[in-house]
C-alpha positions as CSV (number, residue, x, y, z in Angstrom):
1,M,0.0,0.0,0.0
2,Q,2.8,2.5,0.9
3,D,4.3,2.0,-2.6
4,N,1.0,3.0,-4.2
5,V,0.9,6.2,-2.1
6,K,4.4,7.1,-3.1
7,Q,3.7,6.3,-6.7
8,L,0.6,8.5,-6.6
9,Y,2.5,11.5,-5.2
10,I,5.3,11.0,-7.8
11,A,2.7,11.0,-10.6
12,I,1.1,14.2,-9.2
13,S,4.5,15.9,-9.0
14,H,5.3,15.0,-12.6
15,I,2.1,16.4,-13.9
16,I,2.3,19.6,-11.9
17,D,6.0,20.3,-12.7
18,R,5.6,19.3,-16.4
19,T,2.5,21.5,-16.9
20,R,4.2,24.5,-15.3
21,K,7.3,24.1,-17.5
22,E,5.2,23.4,-20.7
23,R,3.4,26.7,-20.1
24,G,6.7,28.5,-19.7
25,I,5.9,29.6,-16.1
26,N,8.9,30.5,-14.0
27,Y,9.0,28.6,-10.6
28,T,9.4,31.7,-8.5
29,D,6.9,33.8,-10.4
30,F,4.4,30.9,-10.2
31,C,4.7,30.6,-6.5
32,L,4.7,34.3,-5.8
33,G,1.9,35.1,-8.2
34,N,-0.4,32.4,-6.8
35,D,0.4,32.9,-3.1
36,I,1.9,29.4,-2.9
37,P,4.9,29.1,-0.5
38,T,7.9,27.7,-2.4
39,S,8.2,25.1,0.4
40,T,4.7,23.9,-0.4
41,Y,5.5,23.6,-4.1
42,D,8.8,21.9,-3.3
43,D,7.0,19.3,-1.1
44,I,4.6,18.5,-3.9
45,I,7.3,18.3,-6.6
46,N,9.7,16.3,-4.5
47,A,7.0,14.0,-3.4
48,S,9.0,14.0,-0.2
49,R,6.0,13.9,2.1
50,Q,2.3,13.6,1.7
51,S,1.0,17.0,0.7
52,S,-2.5,17.9,1.6
53,F,-5.2,17.6,-1.0
54,Y,-5.9,21.3,-0.4
55,N,-2.4,22.3,-1.4
56,I,-2.4,20.0,-4.4
57,A,-5.8,21.4,-5.5
58,K,-4.5,25.0,-5.0
59,V,-1.5,24.3,-7.3
60,V,-3.7,22.5,-9.9
61,K,-6.1,25.5,-10.0
62,A,-3.2,28.0,-10.2
63,L,-2.1,26.1,-13.3
64,D,-5.6,26.7,-14.7
65,L,-6.3,23.0,-14.9
66,S,-9.8,21.7,-14.2
67,F,-10.0,18.7,-11.8
68,E,-11.3,16.8,-14.8
69,E,-8.2,17.6,-16.9
70,F,-6.0,16.8,-13.9
71,G,-7.7,13.5,-13.4
72,K,-7.2,12.5,-17.0
73,L,-3.5,13.4,-16.8
74,L,-3.2,11.5,-13.6
75,D,-4.9,8.5,-15.2
76,K,-2.4,8.6,-18.1
77,E,0.6,9.1,-15.7
78,L,-0.2,6.1,-13.4
79,P,0.6,2.6,-14.6
80,D,-2.3,0.4,-15.7
81,N,-1.9,-1.9,-12.8
82,F,-2.0,0.9,-10.2
83,M,-3.7,-0.4,-7.0
84,K,-4.9,-3.6,-8.7
85,E,-3.5,-5.7,-5.9
86,D,-5.5,-3.7,-3.3
87,I,-8.9,-4.5,-4.9
C-alpha cells in the first residue's frame, strides 16, 4: 500500500511540474503570483511527504487545470496496474 501512495505522489509531482514548464511559467513567479509558498510547491514536486489535498488542489487550480483535466492526466501518468492488488 505504501508503494501505491508514493507512486501516486510521484505521478502528481510529474504532472504539476511538467505542466508548469510546458506553459513556460517560472517557478518563483508561479509561487509568488499564486500565493503558494515555495516550500509547499517543493514538497509536492519532490513527493518527499504527503502533501494535503488542499495544497495540491490549489496548485492545480493555479495552473488553470480543471479537476477533470488533472484526473485525465493522472490516469495517463499512473501505470495500468496501479492499485490492482488492493482491490
